[in-house]
C-alpha positions in Angstrom: 181.6 -35.4 112.5 181.8 -39.1 113.3 180.2 -40.1 110.0 182.7 -37.9 108.1 185.6 -39.4 110.0 184.3 -42.9 109.3 184.3 -42.1 105.6 188.1 -41.7 105.8 188.3 -45.5 106.2 186.8 -46.1 102.7 189.6 -43.9 101.3 192.3 -45.8 103.1 193.0 -42.7 105.3 194.1 -43.1 108.9 193.4 -40.8 111.8 196.3 -40.0 114.1 196.2 -37.9 117.2 199.4 -36.0 116.9 199.6 -35.6 120.7 200.2 -39.3 121.2 202.4 -40.1 118.3 205.5 -42.1 119.4 208.5 -39.8 119.4 210.3 -42.3 117.2 207.7 -42.1 114.4 208.9 -39.9 111.6 206.2 -37.5 110.5 208.1 -36.5 107.3 207.1 -39.9 105.9 203.4 -38.9 105.9 201.7 -37.5 102.9 199.1 -35.3 104.6 197.3 -34.3 107.7 193.7 -33.1 108.4 193.8 -30.7 111.3 191.3 -29.0 113.5 191.8 -25.7 115.3 188.7 -25.1 117.4 185.7 -25.3 115.0 187.9 -24.9 111.8 189.2 -27.9 109.7 192.0 -27.6 107.2 194.4 -30.0 105.5 198.1 -30.1 105.0 199.2 -32.1 102.0 202.5 -33.0 100.5 202.5 -33.1 96.7 205.8 -33.9 94.9 207.7 -33.2 98.1 206.2 -29.7 98.6 203.8 -29.1 101.6 200.6 -27.2 100.9 198.1 -25.8 103.3 194.7 -26.6 101.7 192.7 -24.2 103.8 
């Protein structure tokens, strides 16, 4: 998992723990999220203003 997360850096992707985001940071300005629910990974991506669940 660590090597996969390190690969994000080469793609100019940034990891953010949503639990510790400052309350004044606007999440609507983000283009996507990679999420983990237990052992399942999925991504949420905004394309042309529409959010998609890329499960």
